[in-house]
N, C-alpha and C positions, 0 to 999 in steps of 0.2 A: 762062713753061716750054714746051722744044719740043713741041712734036706727037710728035716719033718716039723722045722721053724715057718721053712719057706712056703713049704703046705702050706700049714697058718695062716699065714702070712697072705695067698691069694685067698684061699676060704672066709676069711673075716674082708674082705672087698667085698664079700656077694651076699655076706647077711644082714639080715633084714633091718634087727635092732641094731646094728653098728654103723655109724657114719665117718666116715676116712675126711679129713681136714674139712669142713663141709660149709663153704663159704656159705653155696647158697641159700643157707639154711638163716641168716642174719638176721633177724625180724621175725623170723616165719616156724618160728619153733612150737610152739602153740598152735598156727591156722594149719600144718603140713604135716607136721608128726602127732602131733598128741590130738589133734582137732579139738579141742578145751579150752577153755579162755585159767584153767587151771596157774597156783601156781607154778610159776619152773625152779626146780631146786641144783644146784649140780656140786657132786661131788668129786672134787683134784683128786688126783692118783687114786682113782678108785681101784687097782687091779684086776682080783678075782668076780669083782661086782657083789661082792657078801652084804655089804655096807645098802650099798645104792637099792640093793633089793630089798634087803627088810625093811626100809623106810620105804619103799612104795607098797608094801605089806599093807603096814599100821599106818601109811597116810593115803588111802586107793583115792584122792580127793586133789592130790599135790603130782605135779610130772617131775619127775629124775632123770637125771643123764648123767652119767661116771664117765669119770674123764682120764683115760690116760693113754702115755705114747709111748707102751708096745703092746703090737700087735699080739702079741701070743699070748698074754695075758687080756686082753681083750674076748677074744677065741677063747678061752676058760670063762669068761662071765657070758658070752652070749650059749657058749653051752649048756651055759647050770641056768638058764633063765625060764621061764612056767609058761609062756607064752601072756607075760602081765603086758600090758600096754601101755601104761606108764611109767616105765621102765628104759628109755636105750642110753646108749652107749658113745664116748665120740674119741677115733682114734687121730690126738693133735697133741700138743706141749700144750700146756696152763698157759705159759706165758703168753699165749696169742689168743687169748679166751676175743681181744676186740675182734679178728677178723671175721668169728663164728655168730658172736651174737651183737645184738643192738644194745645202744647206751641205754641200761635200766629196765633190756629184756629178766632181765634173773631176779628174784628174792631171796633165794638164801644160798649159800655157799659154804658144803661142809669139809673142814678137812680132818684126814681120819688117819692116824697115826703115820704120818711123814718122814720120808728120809728124813731124819735130821741135819743132815750137810755139816759134820761134827766139827772139820776146820771150819776157820774164820776167815778163811779167801773163800768161799763156797759160798757165805754166808748170803749173798743175794740170792742165790738158790730155792733159800725155805721158803716154803712158801704160803709161810707169814711176815714175810721180811717187805721192806719200803716199797721196795721193784714190784711185786705183787699187790700189796696194800693198793696202789696208783692201774692195777688193770680192773681191780673189784668194785671199785668208786667210781668206775666208767662203766663197768656192766651190771655192777645189782642196784636196785633201784636204790630210790633213796628211802632213809629208815631200813632198809632190807639189812638180813643177820648172818652174818660168819661165822661160824660154828669152828672146834680145834680143838681135837679129843687126840691125846698124845702120852706114853711113858716114859717120854722124853724127860724127863725134870729139867733137862741146858735146856735144848728147845722150848719148854713151858718157859722159865723164865726170863731165856731171850723175848720170845712175845710178847708174855710181859711188859717190858718194858720197853717193847715199840710200838706197840696201841697205846702203853702210858704217852710218851712222850707224840705220838700222833692225834692224841687229844680223843680218841674216840667215843661214841655217846653209848652210855648205858653196858658198860663193861663189865661182866658179871664173871668171877674166875671162882672154878671149884678145885681144891687140889688133889681129893683124894674120893671121885664119884662113886666107887662102893661101901667106901667107910662111911657114909650117912647112912644113918637111921630110913629113909624115905629118901631113894632115888626118882629121881621126874621118869616123864614115862619117858620120853627124848631121848633119854639116856639109859636105858635099859636094854635097847639093844647091842648084844656083844660078836664083835668077830671072830673067827678061828684066835686068832695072834691075841687081842684083848683077853677071852678064858683065859691064855699060856700064862700073860704076862701074869694075873691075878692068881692063879695056881702058885706061881711066882713067889707069892706076896708084894711085889710091884701093884705102888697107887693109879690109877689113871688121873691122869689130871685133862681140864675142860675151863676150857670159856668159849663168852660170847658177846661178839659187841653189836651195834648200829655200823651201818657205815656211811 
């Protein structure tokens, strides 16, 4: 591992808006981190935090937690922050959400342009796989919402199949977000990569469902 990356890892441990494997905050995010009773919204695989920060700016009454397993990405996310008090980041593995959040503590989950893990042998790593659905059902409150946004048709088709087999509630599917006459406010946020995909003529797929 390079010296520069090691330096970032050391620095990210000291950043006030980044929490590393925060078992001590389980059930206490509103009370100890955000100091309010607003909804808690988690973005899985937030990378450099662009989407989480954009959501935080648009929905100032909600609390956002960007989760990623790579510390150097969260170093970048923290550096890009502008002192928002409703957006923080968590350095941890997404499959361990139950260690950091109490049952029903989360109101919404966003999965934005995740790694599709295209090989069938890696399907259980997909953030919308049955393995992860079990985790979401535990930490997301009853009738909470999970969103998926991706440019990958194969991943999207897989997600639809998994969700239909799981009999989730209120499944909503949009196969070309930006091909609609009117784009819902919730979907108007575009990351750098989303803009790139749109410029390449790729459709953006979206779905949401109640857990």
